[in-house]
C-alpha positions in Angstrom: 163.2 139.1 192.5 163.1 137.1 195.3 160.3 134.5 195.1 160.7 133.0 198.2 157.9 135.6 199.6 155.5 134.0 197.7 155.8 130.4 199.4 152.5 129.1 200.6 151.6 126.3 202.5 150.4 122.9 202.2 146.6 124.4 202.3 147.3 126.9 199.8 146.6 130.6 199.7 143.0 132.4 199.4 141.9 136.2 198.6 138.1 137.2 199.5 136.7 138.4 196.5 133.2 140.1 195.9 132.4 138.2 192.9 133.6 134.3 193.9 133.8 134.4 197.3 137.4 133.0 197.7 139.7 132.9 194.9 141.7 129.8 196.1 145.8 129.3 194.5 146.7 125.7 195.3 150.3 125.0 196.8 151.3 123.5 193.1 150.3 126.8 191.5 152.9 129.0 193.5 154.0 130.7 190.3 150.5 132.4 190.4 151.5 133.9 193.7 155.1 135.1 192.3 153.6 136.7 189.3 151.2 138.5 191.5 153.9 139.6 193.9 155.7 141.1 191.0 156.1 144.7 190.0 154.3 144.6 186.8 150.9 142.8 188.1 150.5 144.9 191.1 150.5 148.0 189.1 147.0 146.8 188.3 145.8 148.2 191.7 147.0 151.7 190.5 144.7 151.4 186.9 141.0 151.3 187.6 138.9 148.7 185.2 136.4 151.4 183.9 138.3 153.9 183.3 136.4 156.8 183.9 133.3 155.7 184.7 133.2 156.0 188.2 132.0 159.9 187.3 129.1 158.6 186.0 129.0 155.8 188.7 130.2 156.5 191.9 131.2 152.4 193.0 132.9 152.1 189.8 136.3 152.2 191.4 137.3 148.4 191.5 140.9 147.6 189.7 142.8 145.9 186.9 144.3 144.3 190.0 141.2 142.3 191.1 139.8 141.5 187.6 142.8 139.7 186.5 142.2 137.8 189.8 138.9 137.1 188.8 139.4 135.7 185.6 142.5 133.5 186.8 140.0 131.6 189.0 137.5 131.4 186.2 140.0 129.8 183.8 141.2 127.8 186.6 137.4 126.2 187.4 136.8 126.2 183.7 140.4 123.7 183.6 138.8 121.7 186.8 135.2 121.2 185.3 136.9 120.2 181.8 139.0 117.6 183.9 136.3 116.4 185.9 134.2 116.1 182.5 136.9 114.3 180.8 138.3 112.0 183.8 140.1 108.9 182.0 140.2 110.6 179.1 144.3 110.8 178.4 144.3 112.7 175.7 142.1 116.0 177.4 144.2 115.0 180.8 147.5 115.1 179.2 147.0 118.1 177.5 145.2 119.9 180.1 147.9 118.7 182.8 150.7 120.0 180.4 149.6 123.3 179.4 147.1 124.2 182.5 149.8 126.5 184.0 150.4 128.1 180.8 146.4 129.1 180.9 146.3 130.3 184.0 149.4 132.4 183.8 147.1 133.7 180.2 144.7 134.2 182.2 146.3 136.3 184.9 148.5 138.2 182.8 146.2 139.3 180.3 145.3 142.8 181.2 149.0 144.0 182.1 149.8 146.1 179.1 146.7 148.6 180.0 147.8 152.4 180.0 146.3 154.9 182.3 142.7 154.7 182.4 142.0 151.8 180.4 139.9 151.8 177.5 139.6 155.1 177.3 143.4 155.2 176.9 143.5 153.1 173.7 141.7 155.9 171.8 144.3 158.4 172.6 147.8 157.7 170.9 148.9 154.8 168.3 151.4 153.8 171.0 148.2 153.1 173.6 145.8 151.4 170.9 146.7 148.1 172.1 147.2 146.9 175.2 147.7 143.6 174.0 150.6 144.0 172.6 152.3 145.8 175.6 150.6 143.0 177.4 152.9 140.3 175.4 156.2 142.5 175.4 155.9 142.5 179.4 155.4 138.3 179.1 158.5 137.9 177.0 161.1 141.0 177.3 164.2 140.5 179.5 163.9 144.1 180.5 160.3 142.9 183.1 160.6 140.5 186.0 157.3 138.3 184.3 159.5 135.7 182.1 162.1 134.8 184.6 159.1 134.0 187.0 157.7 131.8 184.5 160.8 130.0 182.8 161.7 129.3 186.9 158.9 127.4 187.4 159.3 125.5 183.8 156.3 127.9 181.9 157.5 128.8 178.4 156.7 132.6 178.2 156.0 132.1 174.4 153.6 130.0 175.6 151.9 132.6 177.8 152.3 135.4 174.9 150.9 133.0 172.2 147.6 132.3 174.4 147.1 136.0 174.9 147.4 136.4 170.5 145.3 133.7 169.9 148.3 132.1 168.3 148.6 129.1 170.2 148.1 125.7 168.0 145.6 124.6 170.6 142.2 126.7 170.0 140.8 125.3 173.1 143.1 127.1 175.3 142.6 129.8 173.9 139.1 130.1 174.0 139.6 129.8 177.9 141.3 133.2 177.9 139.7 134.9 174.8 136.1 133.8 173.1 132.5 134.8 173.1 132.7 132.2 176.4 135.9 133.5 178.1 137.1 133.3 181.6 137.5 137.5 181.1 134.1 138.1 180.1 132.4 135.9 183.0 134.5 137.9 185.1 133.9 141.5 183.9 130.6 141.6 183.4 129.6 140.2 186.9 132.2 142.3 188.2 131.4 145.9 186.2 127.4 145.2 187.3 128.5 145.0 190.8 130.3 147.7 191.0 128.4 150.4 189.1 124.8 148.8 190.9 123.5 148.0 187.4 121.2 144.4 187.6 121.7 144.1 184.0 125.0 142.3 184.1 123.3 138.8 185.6 123.8 135.8 184.3 123.7 131.9 185.3 128.1 131.5 186.1 127.6 128.4 187.8 125.5 126.6 185.3 127.1 128.0 182.1 130.8 126.5 183.5 128.8 123.1 183.8 127.9 123.4 180.3 130.9 123.4 179.3 132.5 121.0 177.0 135.0 120.1 174.1 133.7 119.6 170.7 135.7 120.1 167.2 136.4 123.5 165.0 133.4 123.5 162.7 134.3 121.9 159.0 137.1 119.6 160.3 137.1 115.5 160.1 136.2 113.0 162.8 137.7 112.2 164.8 139.3 115.8 165.8 142.8 116.1 166.8 143.5 118.2 170.2 144.3 121.0 167.6 140.9 121.2 166.8 139.6 120.8 169.6 137.2 124.3 170.6 135.6 125.3 173.8 131.9 124.7 173.2 128.3 124.6 174.8 126.4 121.2 175.3 123.5 121.4 173.3 121.1 120.0 176.0 122.8 122.4 179.0 123.9 125.4 178.5 122.3 127.4 175.7 120.0 129.8 178.0 122.8 130.2 180.2 125.0 131.3 177.2 122.3 133.6 175.7 122.1 135.4 179.5 125.7 135.9 178.9 125.7 137.9 175.7 122.2 139.8 176.3 124.2 140.9 179.9 127.0 142.0 178.0 124.4 143.5 175.5 122.8 145.8 178.5 126.4 146.3 179.9 127.4 148.2 176.7 124.2 150.1 176.3 123.9 151.2 180.2 127.5 151.6 181.6 130.5 150.8 178.4 128.7 153.4 176.0 127.0 155.4 178.3 126.3 159.2 177.4 128.1 160.7 180.4 130.6 158.3 180.5 131.8 158.8 176.9 131.4 162.6 177.4 134.2 162.5 179.9 136.1 160.5 177.9 136.4 162.8 175.3 136.9 165.2 178.0 140.6 163.5 178.4 140.8 162.8 175.1 141.0 166.4 174.5 143.1 167.1 177.5 145.9 164.4 177.1 145.9 165.2 172.8 146.9 169.0 174.0 149.2 167.9 176.4 151.0 165.4 173.5 151.5 168.6 171.4 152.3 171.2 173.8 155.1 168.4 175.4 156.5 167.8 171.4 156.6 171.9 171.6 158.5 171.6 175.2 155.6 174.1 176.4 154.3 171.7 179.5 154.2 173.9 182.1 157.3 173.6 185.0 157.3 171.2 187.0 155.3 168.0 185.4 156.0 165.2 186.6 159.0 163.4 184.6 157.0 160.5 183.8 153.8 161.9 183.0 156.6 164.6 180.7 157.7 161.0 179.4 154.6 160.3 178.7 152.7 162.6 176.5 156.3 163.6 174.6 156.3 159.9 173.1 152.8 159.5 173.0 152.7 157.0 175.3 155.7 154.5 174.3 157.0 154.5 177.4 160.2 152.6 178.3 159.8 149.4 181.0 161.1 151.2 183.5 158.8 154.4 183.0 155.7 152.1 182.2 155.4 150.5 185.5 155.4 153.9 187.1 152.9 155.4 184.8 149.5 155.1 186.2 146.5 157.1 187.2 147.8 158.0 190.2 150.6 160.1 188.3 148.6 161.6 185.5 145.9 162.9 188.3 148.5 163.9 190.4 150.3 165.9 187.1 146.4 167.0 186.5 146.6 168.7 189.8 149.7 170.5 189.1 148.1 171.7 185.6 145.0 172.8 187.6 147.4 175.9 188.9 149.5 176.4 186.3 149.9 180.2 185.4 151.8 179.7 181.9 150.6 181.2 179.0 149.6 179.1 176.2 148.4 176.7 179.0 145.3 178.0 179.2 143.0 175.0 178.2 145.5 172.4 179.9 144.5 174.4 183.0 140.3 174.4 182.4 140.2 170.9 181.7 142.8 169.4 184.3 140.3 171.9 187.1 137.1 170.3 185.3 138.0 166.6 185.3 139.3 167.0 189.0 136.3 168.6 190.0 133.7 167.5 187.3 133.0 170.2 185.6 131.7 169.6 182.1 133.8 172.0 179.6 131.8 169.3 176.9 128.4 169.2 175.9 126.9 166.5 173.8 124.8 166.0 170.8 123.5 162.9 169.4 123.9 163.0 165.7 122.2 159.5 165.3 119.9 160.7 163.0 122.7 161.9 160.5 123.4 160.0 157.3 126.8 159.3 155.5 126.7 162.6 153.7 125.6 164.3 156.5 128.4 162.9 158.8 130.8 164.4 156.0 129.2 167.8 156.0 129.2 168.1 159.7 132.7 167.4 159.9 133.9 170.0 157.5 131.6 172.5 159.0 133.4 171.5 162.3 136.8 171.8 161.1 136.1 175.1 160.2 134.8 176.1 163.4 137.6 174.5 165.6 140.1 172.0 166.3 139.2 167.9 166.5 140.3 166.8 169.9 140.5 170.2 171.5 137.4 172.0 170.3 135.1 168.8 169.5 135.2 165.3 169.5 133.0 163.1 167.3 132.0 159.8 169.2 131.0 157.3 166.1 131.0 153.6 166.9 128.8 150.7 166.8 129.0 147.2 168.2 127.1 144.0 168.1 126.6 141.8 171.0 127.5 138.5 169.6 129.6 137.8 166.7 128.1 135.1 164.7 129.6 132.0 162.6 130.4 134.3 158.8 131.4 137.4 160.8 133.6 135.9 163.8 135.8 133.9 160.7 139.0 135.6 161.3 143.2 134.1 160.8 145.2 133.2 163.4 149.3 133.4 163.0 150.9 130.9 164.3 154.1 132.1 166.5 156.6 133.6 164.2 156.1 131.6 160.8 153.8 132.3 157.7 150.9 129.7 158.6 147.4 130.7 159.7 143.8 128.8 160.1 140.8 129.6 159.0 138.7 129.7 162.7 135.6 130.8 163.8 134.9 132.7 166.8 131.1 131.6 166.7 129.8 130.1 170.2 129.4 126.6 169.5 127.3 123.8 170.5 127.9 120.0 171.1 127.0 116.5 172.2 129.9 116.4 174.9 131.5 113.6 173.6 135.1 114.6 173.0 135.9 116.0 170.2 132.3 116.0 168.6 130.8 117.2 166.3 130.3 121.2 166.9 127.6 123.8 165.2 127.5 127.7 165.5 124.6 128.1 168.5 122.7 131.0 166.6 121.8 127.6 164.6 119.4 126.9 168.0 119.1 129.8 169.4 116.8 132.6 167.8 117.9 135.1 169.9 121.5 134.6 169.3 120.5 134.2 165.5 119.2 137.3 165.6 121.7 139.4 167.7 124.5 138.1 165.0 122.9 139.9 162.3 124.3 142.7 160.9 121.0 144.8 161.1 121.3 144.5 165.0 124.3 146.6 165.5 124.3 149.3 167.9 125.4 152.2 166.1 126.8 155.1 168.9 126.9 159.0 167.4 127.5 161.3 169.4 129.4 165.2 169.2 131.0 166.1 172.1 131.7 169.8 172.0 133.3 172.8 173.7 131.0 174.8 175.5 132.2 178.0 174.3 131.8 176.6 170.8 127.8 175.8 171.9 125.9 178.7 170.0 127.9 178.0 166.8 127.7 174.5 167.4 123.8 174.2 167.7 123.2 176.4 164.4 125.3 174.0 162.3 123.4 171.3 164.2 119.8 173.2 163.8 120.7 174.2 159.9 121.6 170.5 159.4 118.3 168.8 160.8 120.3 167.4 163.7 118.4 166.9 166.8 120.5 168.4 169.6 120.9 168.0 173.6 
C-alpha cells in the first residue's frame, strides 16, 4: 500500500464530527490517517452502527466508521488528560509515551471485524458471533494491510490486538478502550442518542474526562506497579457524571437497543439469513445471487479476507433486491422476507411472554416446535442485561499473550483519591444508584416471541391456552 497519500502537514488534520466538533490527528500520529485509508477501515462506512434500527428510528443511519473515529478521539483525550494530570511523574509519562500509539490504534480499529448489520449478525451464525475475533485477525493477519502499516510506524500489531482482547499486561491501557468508563461507550451513547433523537443518552462527558485518574487494582499492595494500575474516578469529582453514563446506557438499551420493533426486524433478518444459509448449503439459492453473498451464506459467515472486505450491507441489500424478484421454486419464503424487509412490510408479529416462568417457556418452545420451524416460522427473543457490573459480577480472567497465565481483575468502576496508583474501591460502595443497578434483581429481562403472520391464529391459541399475554 502506498502510504504517501496519508501525509499530513505540520498543523495536523481534522475531521468535522457532530459529537466532537473537530477530531484532530496530530502530525506525529500520521499512522492514524494511514489506518483510516486502509480498505479494512473504509469498509466501516458501509456497515451501520445500529444495524436495522433505522427502520424504527429513521435518523439512525450512522456508520461504524464515524463511531470508530469518535472512539479514537475520546481515547486520545483520555491519554492527554492523564498525561496532564500526572505531568512530572516519569513512570506515567514514559508508559503513555511508549504505548500511546498502541492505545490509539486499538481504539480506532476496535470495530473493524463487524459483519453487515452489526450486532444483529452476531446472532446469526457462530462464525459471526464474535466481531472481536475477526477484528484481531485483521490486525495481525498477513493478508490484511493493517499489520504492515502498524509495523511501518513502529507499532507492534500484537500489542494492539492484546488491548482489544484484554490481554495486555497493562490493564490501564485496556480500560481506556474496553471498560465501563471506556472511550467506546462514551462515544456510542452520545452518537446513538443524537442519531435516533432519543434524549436519554445525555451525560457530562467533559466532567467525566476531567475526573479520570490512575489508581490501583483492588487488593494490590502499595505502591502499585504500572501493571497493577487501573483507570479510576477521582472520588471527589466524578461520581455523578459516571452515574449519568450508566443510567444513559440503561435508558438507551431500553428505548433503542432492545426496542420491540427493532428486535422484530432483527428476528425478520435472522429468519431470512438462516433460511438463505440452508438454501446455500443445498445449492438452491436463486440464480444470479451475488457471488460474495453466495459465499457468505454457504460458509455461514466464514469468509476469506478479500471476500470479507467486499461483504457489507450494500452487498446484502442488493442480494435481497434480487431475491425479491426471484421466481424460483422453493424460494417463496426467501422472496417474501426479502421484499418485506426492503418495503418495511412486517411479516412477523410480536407477543410479550415475559410473564412466562421457566416451565412455561419450555412448554411454549415445545408447542412452537410442533407448529413450525425455529428461525423460520418463529423466534424467541430471550435476553436480559444489567446496566452496571458490580465488583463481584465483574471479576474475570484475562489471558496474557499466548501463555497460560491469568490474572483476576474486576470490571467494576473504581474510585480513588487521585494519587498515582493509590488505593481504589468499587464505586457501588459510594453510589446507592450504581449499587442498586449492579444487583442481580435489577436485571432487565426481554422475553418476546416473534412469529410469522401465517401462524398467527394457532400461536394466539397456544398463548391463550397458557394464559400468556399476547400483542
